[in-house]
C-alpha positions as CSV (number, residue, x, y, z in Angstrom):
1,M,3.2,29.4,-165.9
2,L,4.0,31.8,-163.0
3,T,2.7,30.4,-159.7
4,E,2.9,31.2,-156.0
5,D,5.1,28.2,-155.5
6,L,7.6,29.4,-158.1
7,V,7.7,32.8,-156.4
8,R,8.4,31.2,-153.0
9,N,11.0,29.0,-154.4
10,A,12.7,32.1,-156.0
11,L,12.6,33.8,-152.6
12,R,14.6,30.9,-151.0
13,A,17.7,32.5,-152.7
14,V,17.3,35.4,-150.4
15,K,19.2,34.9,-147.1
16,Y,18.5,36.8,-143.9
17,P,21.5,39.1,-143.4
18,G,24.1,37.4,-141.3
19,Y,22.5,34.0,-141.5
20,S,22.8,31.0,-143.9
21,R,19.0,30.5,-143.9
22,D,16.5,32.0,-146.3
23,V,13.5,34.3,-145.6
24,V,11.0,31.5,-146.6
25,S,12.4,29.0,-144.1
26,F,12.4,31.6,-141.4
27,G,8.7,32.1,-142.1
28,L,9.0,35.8,-143.0
29,V,7.1,35.6,-146.2
30,K,3.5,36.3,-145.3
31,E,1.6,37.0,-148.6
32,V,2.2,36.2,-152.2
33,A,0.0,37.3,-155.1
34,V,0.5,36.6,-158.8
35,Q,-1.6,38.2,-161.5
36,Q,-0.8,38.4,-165.2
37,G,2.9,38.6,-164.8
38,A,2.7,41.1,-161.7
39,V,4.1,39.7,-158.5
40,S,3.4,41.2,-155.1
41,V,5.1,39.9,-151.9
42,S,4.8,40.9,-148.3
43,L,7.5,40.0,-145.7
44,Q,7.1,40.5,-141.9
45,L,10.4,41.1,-140.0
46,T,10.6,40.6,-136.3
47,S,13.0,43.6,-135.8
48,N,13.2,47.0,-137.1
49,H,16.7,46.8,-138.3
50,P,16.7,49.2,-141.3
51,E,19.8,47.7,-143.1
52,A,18.4,44.2,-143.0
53,A,15.1,45.4,-144.4
54,Q,16.7,47.3,-147.2
55,Q,18.9,44.3,-148.1
56,I,16.1,41.8,-148.0
57,K,13.9,44.0,-150.2
58,A,16.6,44.5,-152.8
59,E,17.5,40.9,-153.0
60,S,13.9,39.8,-153.1
61,E,13.2,42.2,-156.1
62,R,16.3,40.9,-157.9
63,A,15.2,37.2,-157.4
64,L,11.7,37.9,-158.5
65,K,12.5,39.9,-161.6
66,A,14.8,37.0,-162.8
67,L,11.7,34.8,-163.0
68,P,10.4,34.1,-166.6
69,G,7.2,35.8,-167.3
70,V,7.5,38.5,-164.5
71,T,6.6,42.0,-165.8
72,A,6.2,43.9,-162.5
73,V,7.4,43.3,-158.9
74,H,6.2,44.9,-155.7
75,V,8.0,43.9,-152.3
76,E,6.5,45.1,-149.1
77,I,8.6,44.8,-145.9
78,R,6.7,45.2,-142.6
79,Q,8.6,45.5,-139.5
80,Q,7.8,44.9,-135.9
81,A,7.2,48.1,-133.9
82,G,8.9,48.6,-130.5
83,T,12.1,46.7,-131.0
84,Q,15.5,48.5,-131.0
85,A,17.2,49.2,-134.2
86,G,20.9,48.7,-134.7
87,G,23.2,45.7,-134.3
88,A,22.8,42.2,-135.6
89,Q,19.3,41.0,-134.8
90,S,18.0,37.5,-135.1
91,P,15.1,36.9,-137.5
92,W,13.4,34.7,-134.9
93,S,14.0,36.9,-131.8
94,H,11.2,38.0,-129.5
95,Q,8.6,35.7,-130.8
96,N,8.3,33.3,-127.7
97,N,5.1,33.9,-126.0
98,V,5.5,31.7,-122.9
99,P,5.9,34.0,-119.9
100,G,9.2,33.7,-118.2
101,I,10.9,31.6,-120.9
102,R,13.3,33.4,-123.1
103,R,14.3,30.6,-125.6
104,I,12.6,27.2,-126.5
105,V,14.9,24.8,-128.4
106,A,13.8,21.5,-129.7
107,V,16.3,18.5,-129.9
108,A,15.2,16.2,-132.6
109,S,16.2,13.3,-134.8
110,G,14.6,11.4,-137.7
111,K,15.2,8.0,-136.1
112,G,15.8,6.4,-132.7
113,G,19.1,5.1,-131.3
114,V,21.2,8.1,-132.2
115,G,21.5,9.4,-128.6
116,K,19.1,12.3,-128.9
117,S,18.0,12.1,-125.2
118,T,21.7,11.8,-124.2
119,V,22.5,15.0,-126.0
120,S,19.4,16.7,-124.6
121,V,20.3,15.9,-121.0
122,N,23.9,16.8,-121.2
123,L,23.3,19.9,-123.2
124,A,20.8,21.1,-120.6
125,C,23.3,20.4,-117.8
126,A,26.1,22.1,-119.8
127,L,24.0,25.2,-120.3
128,Q,23.2,25.3,-116.6
129,S,26.9,25.0,-115.7
130,L,27.6,27.9,-117.9
131,G,25.2,30.1,-115.8
132,S,21.9,29.8,-117.6
133,Q,18.6,28.9,-116.0
134,V,17.5,25.8,-117.9
135,G,14.4,23.6,-118.1
136,L,14.2,20.2,-119.9
137,L,10.8,18.9,-121.3
138,D,10.6,15.2,-122.3
139,C,8.1,15.0,-125.1
140,D,8.6,11.3,-125.7
141,I,5.3,10.3,-124.4
142,Y,5.6,6.6,-125.3
143,G,9.2,6.1,-124.2
144,P,10.3,8.8,-121.7
145,S,13.9,8.4,-120.6
146,I,14.7,11.8,-119.0
147,P,13.8,10.7,-115.5
148,L,16.4,7.8,-115.6
149,M,19.1,9.8,-117.2
150,M,18.6,12.8,-114.8
151,G,18.3,10.5,-111.8
152,V,14.7,11.9,-110.7
153,H,11.8,9.8,-110.1
154,E,9.5,11.9,-107.8
155,R,6.1,13.1,-108.8
156,P,5.7,16.8,-109.5
157,T,3.7,18.7,-106.8
158,V,1.0,21.3,-107.6
159,N,1.0,24.9,-106.5
160,D,-1.8,27.3,-105.4
161,E,-2.5,28.2,-109.0
162,E,-3.0,24.5,-109.8
163,K,0.1,24.3,-111.9
164,M,2.6,21.5,-111.7
165,I,5.9,22.3,-110.0
166,P,8.6,20.6,-112.1
167,P,11.1,18.4,-110.1
168,S,14.7,19.4,-110.6
169,N,18.2,18.0,-110.4
170,Y,21.7,19.6,-111.1
171,G,19.9,23.0,-111.3
172,V,17.7,21.8,-114.2
173,K,14.0,21.9,-114.0
174,L,12.3,18.8,-115.5
175,M,9.0,17.5,-116.8
176,S,8.3,14.1,-118.3
177,M,5.5,11.6,-118.7
178,G,7.7,9.3,-116.8
179,F,7.1,11.3,-113.6
180,L,3.3,10.5,-113.9
181,L,3.5,6.7,-114.6
182,E,3.7,3.8,-112.3
183,G,6.7,1.6,-112.9
184,D,6.6,0.1,-116.5
185,Q,3.0,1.2,-117.2
186,P,2.7,1.8,-120.9
187,V,1.0,4.9,-122.6
188,I,-1.4,3.7,-125.2
189,W,-2.9,6.9,-126.6
190,R,-3.9,8.4,-129.9
191,G,-2.8,11.6,-131.4
192,P,-5.3,14.0,-129.7
193,M,-4.3,12.9,-126.3
194,I,-0.7,13.4,-127.1
195,M,-1.3,16.9,-128.3
196,K,-3.2,17.8,-125.1
197,T,-0.5,16.5,-122.9
198,I,2.3,18.4,-124.7
199,Q,0.2,21.6,-124.5
200,Q,-0.3,21.0,-120.7
201,F,3.4,20.4,-120.3
202,I,4.0,23.9,-121.7
203,S,1.2,25.8,-120.2
204,A,0.2,24.0,-117.0
205,V,3.8,23.8,-115.6
206,D,5.3,26.5,-113.3
207,W,8.5,26.8,-115.2
208,G,9.5,30.1,-113.6
209,E,12.2,32.2,-115.1
210,L,14.2,30.3,-117.7
211,D,16.9,31.3,-120.2
212,F,16.4,28.0,-122.1
213,L,13.7,25.4,-122.2
214,L,15.1,22.3,-124.1
215,V,12.5,20.0,-125.6
216,D,13.5,16.4,-126.1
217,L,11.3,15.2,-129.0
218,P,10.6,11.6,-129.9
219,P,12.2,10.4,-133.1
220,G,10.2,11.0,-136.3
221,T,8.0,13.7,-137.7
222,G,4.6,12.9,-136.1
223,D,2.1,14.3,-133.6
224,A,4.5,15.3,-130.8
225,Q,6.6,17.5,-133.1
226,L,3.7,19.1,-134.8
227,S,1.9,19.6,-131.6
228,L,4.8,21.4,-130.1
229,C,5.2,23.7,-133.2
230,Q,1.6,24.5,-133.0
231,T,1.6,25.2,-129.3
232,V,4.5,27.6,-129.0
233,P,6.9,29.4,-131.3
234,L,10.2,27.6,-131.2
235,D,13.4,29.6,-131.4
236,G,14.9,26.7,-133.3
237,G,15.7,23.0,-133.6
238,V,18.9,21.0,-133.0
239,I,19.3,17.8,-135.1
240,V,21.1,14.9,-133.7
241,T,22.6,12.2,-136.0
242,T,25.3,9.6,-136.2
243,P,27.8,9.6,-139.0
244,Q,26.4,6.8,-141.2
245,E,24.3,7.4,-144.2
246,A,21.3,5.3,-142.8
247,S,21.0,7.9,-140.1
248,L,21.6,10.9,-142.2
249,G,19.0,9.9,-144.8
250,V,16.3,10.1,-142.1
251,V,17.7,13.2,-140.5
252,R,17.1,15.0,-143.8
253,K,13.4,14.2,-143.3
254,G,13.5,15.7,-139.8
255,I,15.2,18.9,-141.2
256,A,12.4,19.1,-144.0
257,M,9.7,18.8,-141.3
258,F,11.1,21.8,-139.4
259,E,11.5,23.8,-142.6
260,K,7.7,23.1,-143.4
261,V,6.6,24.5,-140.1
262,N,9.1,27.4,-140.3
263,V,11.3,26.4,-137.4
264,P,15.0,27.5,-137.9
265,I,17.6,24.7,-137.7
266,L,20.1,25.9,-135.2
267,G,22.6,23.2,-136.1
268,I,23.6,19.5,-136.3
269,V,25.3,17.5,-133.7
270,E,27.1,14.3,-134.7
271,N,27.0,11.8,-132.0
272,M,29.1,8.5,-131.7
273,S,31.6,10.1,-134.1
274,Y,34.5,7.8,-133.2
275,F,36.0,5.6,-130.5
276,T,39.5,5.8,-129.1
277,T,41.1,2.6,-127.9
278,P,43.2,2.5,-124.7
279,S,46.2,2.3,-126.9
280,G,45.3,5.6,-128.6
281,E,44.0,4.2,-131.9
282,R,41.0,6.0,-133.3
283,V,38.2,3.7,-134.6
284,E,35.3,5.1,-136.6
285,I,32.8,2.5,-136.0
286,F,29.9,4.3,-137.7
287,G,32.0,6.1,-140.2
288,H,33.0,9.8,-139.6
289,G,32.2,13.3,-140.7
290,G,28.7,12.7,-142.1
291,G,27.0,15.2,-139.8
292,G,29.5,18.0,-140.7
293,A,29.2,17.2,-144.4
294,E,25.4,17.3,-144.3
295,A,25.6,20.6,-142.4
296,A,27.8,22.0,-145.0
297,R,25.6,20.7,-147.8
298,R,22.5,22.2,-146.4
299,G,24.0,25.5,-145.2
300,I,23.3,24.5,-141.6
301,P,25.7,25.3,-138.7
302,F,27.6,22.3,-137.4
303,L,27.5,22.4,-133.6
304,G,30.2,19.7,-133.0
305,E,30.9,16.1,-132.7
306,I,30.6,13.7,-129.6
307,P,32.9,10.7,-129.6
308,I,32.0,7.4,-128.0
309,F,32.9,7.5,-124.4
310,T,32.0,4.8,-121.9
311,E,31.3,7.3,-119.2
312,I,28.6,8.9,-121.3
313,R,26.6,5.7,-121.3
314,E,27.4,4.9,-117.6
315,G,26.3,8.5,-116.6
316,G,23.0,8.1,-118.4
317,D,22.3,4.8,-116.6
318,R,23.3,6.2,-113.2
319,G,21.3,9.4,-113.6
320,L,24.6,11.4,-113.5
321,P,25.2,13.2,-116.8
322,V,29.0,13.5,-117.8
323,A,28.4,17.3,-118.3
324,I,28.2,17.4,-114.6
325,S,30.3,14.5,-113.4
326,S,33.2,14.8,-115.9
327,A,32.9,18.5,-116.9
328,E,36.7,18.9,-117.1
329,K,37.3,15.6,-119.0
330,P,37.0,15.2,-122.8
331,A,33.5,13.6,-122.5
332,G,32.1,16.5,-120.6
333,Q,33.9,19.0,-122.6
334,A,32.3,17.7,-125.8
335,F,28.9,18.8,-124.6
336,I,30.1,22.0,-123.0
337,T,31.6,23.2,-126.3
338,I,28.4,22.5,-128.1
339,A,26.4,24.4,-125.4
340,K,28.7,27.4,-125.7
341,T,28.2,27.4,-129.5
342,L,24.5,27.1,-129.2
343,R,24.3,29.9,-126.6
344,T,26.3,32.2,-128.8
345,T,24.0,31.5,-131.7
346,L,21.0,32.5,-129.7
347,A,22.6,35.3,-127.8
């Protein structure tokens, strides 16, 4: 029997021109109607690039006509007015509605202990060192670690508009629940309070002009992630994993969560890829290559791998990220390379 779900699954074979992701995952499919073998579909593009629209329309019609029981197909392509035609345009460009912030990127993982906050901190510093204006939002309400890793422990001040002014270090603007707590005071909240806090961290903070706002999400697929996706359109998510299958299995759930809320996956980062002994021997403590293999399997960009360096851990403990302190050394270069790739992806 022909159903709306079958139609949407068929449209997953239609890739946005120039990208490995499909039009359904990008959230471009707005309306689907099925009646006695006739299928009608409406897609909303965020640019008015004519070649992209023509290609998507043709491939959508071809995919739908191949479904058993389809007797007629109508595909409508709506395009956003006021954008410039020509050139390769991103399917998720110009959707951010937070004044002054050009791109909002979530850094996520399906489980704890994979170094997600370490990646967030060093990626933010690396982007700043490349000339971008960067903010870093710590959405781990229960276990905030950004204040320690960025070496900032002051409380935010409030401006005349009653917005919090985010503290900063190394040129990166910061906001975290850790700035609002006393010592080891725990946060014992239910979901609605978490949602309200995350909304305030976006709208009640004077972020100023930013090229990137990186959002360090807590592990899992719960309230914090869903609240963020419902509060502001994300330009994409970066998934952090370690090589072993135990980590990758949970990462797949994180990827599926982003897909369900139509957030594009910008890429996978494999952390703790390997360790090099003083004698030069390479030791793959957690295995190796799992992140790249998963990215290839899912058609997701692989942003790079980060080996195990002692200075990465030391930098996090001292509040001095290696992307700042060791920018010319292999540990710092690992993050700078990933930052360059990410910036190019979103350019």
